[in-house]
C-alpha positions as CSV (number, residue, x, y, z in Angstrom):
1,M,-6.2,19.6,9.2
2,P,-5.2,15.9,8.9
3,L,-3.7,16.3,12.4
4,I,-7.2,17.3,13.7
5,G,-8.6,14.1,12.2
6,K,-5.9,12.0,13.9
7,I,-6.6,13.7,17.3
8,I,-10.4,13.0,16.9
9,R,-9.8,9.3,16.1
10,F,-7.4,8.8,19.0
11,T,-9.5,10.8,21.5
12,W,-12.6,8.9,20.6
13,K,-10.8,5.6,21.2
14,H,-9.4,6.7,24.5
15,P,-12.0,9.2,26.0
16,S,-11.4,8.4,29.6
17,D,-7.7,9.1,29.5
18,K,-8.2,12.4,27.6
19,A,-11.0,13.5,29.9
20,E,-8.9,12.9,33.0
21,F,-5.9,14.7,31.3
22,A,-8.0,17.7,30.3
23,G,-9.9,17.9,33.6
24,M,-13.3,17.9,32.0
25,S,-16.4,15.8,32.3
26,M,-17.1,13.0,29.7
27,V,-20.2,14.8,28.5
28,R,-18.3,18.0,27.8
29,L,-15.4,16.1,26.2
30,K,-17.8,14.3,23.8
31,R,-19.4,17.6,22.9
32,V,-16.0,19.1,22.0
33,I,-15.2,16.0,19.9
34,Q,-18.5,16.2,18.1
35,R,-17.8,19.8,17.1
36,L,-14.4,18.9,15.9
37,V,-15.9,16.0,13.9
38,R,-18.4,18.3,12.2
39,Y,-15.7,20.9,11.4
40,H,-13.3,18.3,10.1
41,V,-15.9,16.6,7.9
42,L,-16.9,20.0,6.5
43,Y,-13.3,20.9,5.8
44,Q,-12.7,17.5,4.1
45,R,-15.8,17.9,1.9
46,T,-14.7,21.4,0.8
47,E,-11.2,20.0,-0.1
48,E,-12.8,17.2,-2.1
49,I,-15.1,19.6,-4.0
50,A,-12.1,21.8,-4.9
51,A,-10.0,18.8,-6.0
52,A,-12.9,17.5,-8.2
53,W,-13.4,20.9,-9.8
54,R,-9.7,21.2,-10.6
55,M,-9.6,17.6,-11.9
56,S,-12.6,18.1,-14.2
57,G,-11.0,21.3,-15.6
58,K,-7.7,19.4,-16.4
59,M,-9.5,16.5,-17.9
60,R,-11.4,18.8,-20.3
61,A,-8.1,20.6,-21.1
62,V,-6.4,17.3,-21.9
63,G,-9.3,16.3,-24.1
64,R,-8.9,19.5,-26.1
65,R,-5.1,19.1,-26.3
66,G,-5.1,15.5,-27.5
67,S,-2.7,12.7,-26.6
68,F,-0.5,12.0,-23.6
69,D,2.6,13.2,-25.4
70,A,1.0,16.4,-26.4
71,V,0.3,17.5,-22.8
72,S,3.4,15.9,-21.1
73,G,5.3,19.2,-21.3
74,D,2.6,21.4,-19.9
75,T,3.0,21.7,-16.2
76,N,-0.5,23.2,-15.9
77,L,-1.9,19.8,-17.0
78,I,-0.1,17.7,-14.5
79,F,-2.4,15.8,-12.0
80,R,-1.4,15.7,-8.3
81,S,-3.1,13.7,-5.5
82,K,-3.4,14.4,-1.8
83,G,-0.9,12.7,0.4
84,R,-2.0,10.3,3.1
85,F,-1.7,11.2,6.8
86,D,0.1,7.9,7.4
87,R,3.5,6.2,7.4
88,S,5.6,6.2,4.2
89,G,4.5,2.7,2.9
90,A,0.8,3.7,2.9
91,Q,1.7,7.0,1.3
92,V,3.5,5.3,-1.6
93,H,0.6,2.9,-1.9
94,E,-1.8,5.8,-2.3
95,D,0.5,7.4,-4.8
96,L,0.4,4.2,-6.9
97,M,-3.3,4.2,-7.1
98,A,-3.3,7.8,-8.3
99,Y,-0.5,7.0,-10.7
100,S,-2.5,4.0,-12.1
101,F,-5.5,6.2,-12.7
102,C,-3.4,8.7,-14.7
103,F,-1.5,6.0,-16.5
104,H,-4.7,4.2,-17.8
105,C,-6.4,7.5,-18.7
106,G,-3.3,9.0,-20.5
107,Y,-2.7,11.8,-18.0
108,V,0.6,13.0,-16.5
109,Y,0.9,12.2,-12.8
110,G,3.1,14.6,-10.8
111,G,3.1,13.0,-7.4
112,S,1.3,13.8,-4.2
113,I,1.0,16.9,-2.0
114,G,1.6,16.6,1.7
115,G,4.3,16.8,4.4
116,F,3.7,13.9,6.7
117,Y,6.7,11.6,6.9
118,F,7.9,13.6,3.9
119,E,11.6,12.6,3.9
120,E,10.8,8.8,4.1
121,H,8.1,9.2,1.5
122,L,10.5,11.1,-0.9
123,R,13.3,8.5,-0.4
124,L,11.1,5.6,-1.3
125,C,9.7,7.4,-4.4
126,R,13.2,8.0,-5.6
127,L,14.1,4.4,-5.0
128,L,11.3,3.2,-7.2
129,G,11.5,5.9,-9.8
130,L,8.1,7.3,-9.0
131,P,6.9,10.9,-9.3
132,E,8.3,12.7,-6.3
133,P,6.0,14.2,-3.6
134,Q,5.8,17.9,-2.7
135,V,5.2,19.5,0.6
136,Q,2.9,22.2,-0.8
137,G,1.0,22.4,-4.0
138,E,-2.5,22.2,-5.6
139,V,-4.3,18.9,-5.3
140,S,-6.0,18.1,-8.6
141,L,-7.2,14.5,-8.2
142,F,-10.4,13.6,-6.4
143,G,-9.6,10.7,-4.1
144,E,-12.5,8.5,-4.9
145,A,-11.7,8.6,-8.6
146,Y,-8.5,6.6,-8.2
147,R,-8.5,5.0,-4.7
148,E,-9.1,1.2,-4.5
149,V,-12.4,0.4,-2.9
150,R,-11.2,-1.3,0.2
151,W,-13.3,-3.6,2.3
152,D,-13.0,-6.2,5.1
153,S,-15.3,-9.3,4.9
154,A,-15.4,-9.3,8.7
155,V,-17.1,-5.9,8.8
156,G,-19.6,-6.1,6.0
157,P,-20.4,-7.0,2.3
158,R,-18.2,-5.8,-0.5
159,P,-19.1,-2.3,-1.8
160,R,-20.4,-2.0,-5.4
161,G,-18.2,1.0,-6.3
162,M,-17.7,4.6,-5.3
163,S,-19.8,6.1,-2.5
164,R,-22.9,8.2,-3.2
165,W,-20.8,11.3,-2.5
166,G,-18.2,10.3,-5.0
167,R,-20.8,9.5,-7.7
168,F,-22.5,12.9,-6.9
169,L,-19.2,14.8,-7.4
170,A,-18.4,12.9,-10.6
171,F,-21.9,13.8,-11.9
172,L,-21.7,17.4,-10.8
173,F,-18.5,18.0,-12.6
174,G,-19.2,15.8,-15.6
175,M,-16.4,13.3,-15.0
176,K,-16.7,9.7,-16.3
177,I,-15.0,7.5,-13.7
178,D,-14.4,3.8,-14.3
179,D,-15.1,2.6,-10.8
180,G,-15.0,-1.0,-12.0
181,R,-11.2,-0.7,-12.0
182,L,-11.3,0.4,-8.3
183,L,-12.9,-2.9,-7.4
184,D,-10.5,-5.1,-9.4
185,V,-6.8,-4.8,-8.4
186,D,-5.9,-6.8,-11.6
187,R,-7.1,-3.9,-13.6
188,L,-5.9,-1.2,-11.1
189,Y,-2.4,-2.7,-11.3
190,S,-2.6,-4.1,-14.8
191,P,0.3,-6.0,-16.3
192,E,1.1,-3.0,-18.5
193,F,1.2,-0.7,-15.5
194,R,3.4,-3.1,-13.5
195,V,5.8,-3.4,-16.4
196,H,5.9,0.4,-16.5
197,L,6.6,0.6,-12.8
198,Q,9.4,-2.0,-13.0
199,K,11.2,0.0,-15.7
200,G,11.6,2.8,-13.1
201,I,13.5,0.7,-10.6
202,R,16.9,2.3,-10.0
203,F,19.0,-0.5,-8.5
204,P,20.6,-3.5,-10.2
205,R,19.4,-7.1,-9.9
206,E,21.4,-9.4,-7.8
207,R,23.1,-12.6,-8.7
208,R,22.8,-15.2,-5.9
209,E,24.0,-18.8,-5.5
210,H,20.8,-19.8,-3.6
211,P,17.2,-18.6,-4.0
212,R,16.0,-16.1,-1.4
213,A,12.7,-15.9,0.4
214,V,12.0,-12.5,2.1
215,V,9.4,-12.3,4.9
216,H,7.9,-9.1,6.2
217,I,6.8,-9.4,9.8
218,R,4.9,-6.3,10.8
219,R,5.5,-5.3,14.4
220,G,6.0,-1.9,16.1
221,D,2.7,0.0,16.4
222,I,0.5,-3.0,15.6
223,G,1.5,-4.6,18.9
224,R,-1.1,-2.3,20.5
225,P,-4.5,-3.8,21.3
226,E,-6.4,-1.5,18.9
227,Y,-4.4,-3.1,16.0
228,A,-5.0,-6.7,17.1
229,H,-6.9,-7.5,13.8
230,R,-3.6,-6.8,11.9
231,Y,-1.3,-8.8,14.0
232,L,0.1,-12.1,12.7
233,N,1.9,-14.1,15.4
234,N,5.2,-15.9,15.1
235,A,3.6,-19.3,14.6
236,Y,1.9,-18.1,11.4
237,F,5.2,-17.1,9.8
238,I,7.1,-20.1,11.2
239,D,4.6,-22.4,9.5
240,L,5.0,-20.6,6.1
241,I,8.8,-20.6,6.4
242,E,8.9,-24.3,7.1
243,R,6.8,-25.0,4.1
244,V,9.2,-22.9,1.9
245,Q,12.2,-24.7,3.4
246,R,10.6,-28.2,2.7
247,A,10.0,-27.2,-0.9
248,L,13.4,-25.6,-1.4
249,P,16.0,-26.9,1.1
250,R,18.7,-24.5,-0.1
251,V,16.6,-21.4,0.3
252,E,18.0,-18.4,2.2
253,V,15.2,-16.8,4.4
254,V,15.6,-13.1,5.2
255,I,13.2,-11.5,7.8
256,H,12.5,-7.8,7.9
257,S,10.9,-6.6,11.1
258,E,11.2,-4.2,14.0
259,R,12.8,-4.7,17.4
260,D,9.7,-3.3,19.0
261,S,7.8,-6.6,19.1
262,P,5.7,-8.4,21.8
263,E,7.3,-11.7,20.7
264,T,11.0,-12.5,20.4
265,F,12.7,-13.6,17.2
266,D,14.5,-16.6,18.7
267,D,12.4,-19.2,16.9
268,F,13.4,-17.7,13.5
269,I,17.1,-17.8,14.5
270,E,16.7,-21.5,15.2
271,L,15.2,-22.0,11.7
272,G,18.4,-20.4,10.3
273,C,16.8,-17.2,9.1
274,V,18.7,-14.0,8.6
275,L,17.2,-11.3,10.8
276,K,17.2,-7.7,9.6
277,L,15.6,-5.6,12.3
278,D,15.1,-1.9,11.9
279,S,17.0,-1.8,8.6
280,T,16.6,1.2,6.3
281,L,13.5,1.5,4.3
282,E,15.5,1.3,1.1
283,E,17.2,-1.9,2.1
284,A,13.9,-3.6,3.1
285,W,12.1,-2.7,-0.1
286,R,15.1,-3.6,-2.2
287,D,15.2,-7.1,-0.6
288,M,11.4,-7.5,-1.1
289,I,11.4,-6.5,-4.7
290,L,14.4,-8.8,-5.6
291,A,13.1,-11.8,-3.6
292,D,12.4,-15.1,-5.3
293,I,9.6,-15.7,-2.8
294,L,8.0,-12.8,-0.9
295,I,5.8,-13.4,2.1
296,L,3.6,-10.4,3.0
297,S,2.1,-9.1,6.2
298,K,-1.2,-7.2,6.5
299,S,0.6,-4.0,5.5
300,S,1.2,-1.6,2.7
301,F,4.9,-1.7,3.5
302,S,5.2,-5.2,2.0
303,Y,2.2,-4.9,-0.4
304,V,3.8,-2.0,-2.4
305,P,7.2,-3.8,-3.2
306,A,5.1,-6.9,-4.0
307,L,3.6,-4.9,-6.9
308,F,7.2,-4.5,-8.3
309,N,8.2,-8.2,-7.7
310,P,7.6,-10.4,-10.7
311,N,8.2,-13.6,-8.8
312,L,6.1,-15.6,-6.2
313,V,4.1,-13.6,-3.7
314,I,2.4,-15.2,-0.7
315,Y,-0.5,-13.1,0.5
316,T,-2.7,-13.1,3.6
317,P,-6.1,-11.5,3.1
318,F,-6.8,-8.0,4.4
319,W,-8.5,-4.9,3.1
320,H,-6.2,-4.5,0.1
321,D,-7.1,-7.3,-2.3
322,K,-4.6,-9.6,-3.9
323,L,-3.5,-9.9,-7.6
324,S,-4.6,-13.0,-9.4
325,D,-1.1,-14.4,-9.7
326,W,-0.4,-14.2,-5.9
327,V,-0.9,-17.1,-3.6
328,D,-3.6,-16.7,-1.0
329,V,-2.6,-18.7,2.1
330,T,-6.3,-19.2,3.1
331,T,-7.5,-20.7,-0.1
332,A,-4.5,-22.2,-1.9
333,D,-2.2,-25.2,-1.3
334,V,0.9,-23.2,-0.5
335,E,3.3,-26.1,-0.9
336,H,1.8,-27.1,-4.3
337,A,2.0,-23.5,-5.5
338,L,5.6,-23.3,-4.4
339,M,6.6,-26.5,-6.3
340,R,4.7,-25.4,-9.4
341,Y,6.5,-22.1,-9.3
342,L,9.9,-23.5,-8.6
343,Q,9.5,-26.1,-11.4
344,S,8.7,-23.4,-13.9
345,T,11.8,-21.2,-13.0
346,N,15.5,-21.7,-13.0
347,I,16.0,-21.0,-9.3
348,L,15.6,-24.7,-8.4
349,P,18.8,-26.7,-8.9
350,A,18.7,-29.1,-11.8
351,A,18.9,-32.2,-9.6
352,D,15.9,-31.1,-7.6
353,R,13.9,-30.3,-10.8
354,Q,14.5,-33.8,-12.1
355,S,13.3,-35.4,-8.9
């Protein structure tokens, strides 16, 4: 069924191409799409009702059993979410939201259910020590109960919480959902939860002679016109890198990106950056998590490792909100924030700290 949704969205964006390919009129094509939309929405609603019903039953069962430890060995009381029909970074991001809900409520999270990009999804979960996904299984978490309320200021005002549909299902099945946490990422990814996540990391910390800044430059699919709102050009990253280099002359700058890019990477080579193009998912996330300074793109692929990184994170606003200790490039003095951070850590050489 997620495939049908993908086809609907793509066809609606490119109706003339699809009409020409199928040999049908635009009117007939749109009627077909409208039927698919109605069927898809009905199927989604049915899935959500079933997940909410299972979730409410497990919540009541946990309440009868008692504490987290008392239910941790009972596989019937493990909560599982529905996997996203998206790339692996977005899937792990969705898993973390469900994991956070279970962590703060004292439930046992068993991972997500879904087979899209499954191998990559599984590898990244193993890297981070997260509950592993499964291709098949019973979804027992209602999405709106744990999913961050996303919004884009360019589109409209910030939502107040769950949708009317979400509130209706919570009322129907007697579930008390703290949707305030879904509006506040500092509560969603609380310090306690982030410490819990960092304990699951399964690779050693590195010892380096010089501090390292890691930059994620999202390319590949967002080079297409329909993703123009997510594209950050080379000039944006060059400006940030130069600020970092001025604040910390000995810094090593590592760039993770893809060769499929509308712009070349020659300017970054001239800045002395280390280019890692099309590296493995594990290498990219390991570098981002261990970075002294991490510069994000508008992407879950760098947002997720930022949640595991205890150091300085430089963030550009998009529909996933920032944590309070991250530096927002649109509202903060980046160079001042860099110097304040560097002075408070031991990554800055003693001579530079004294100056």
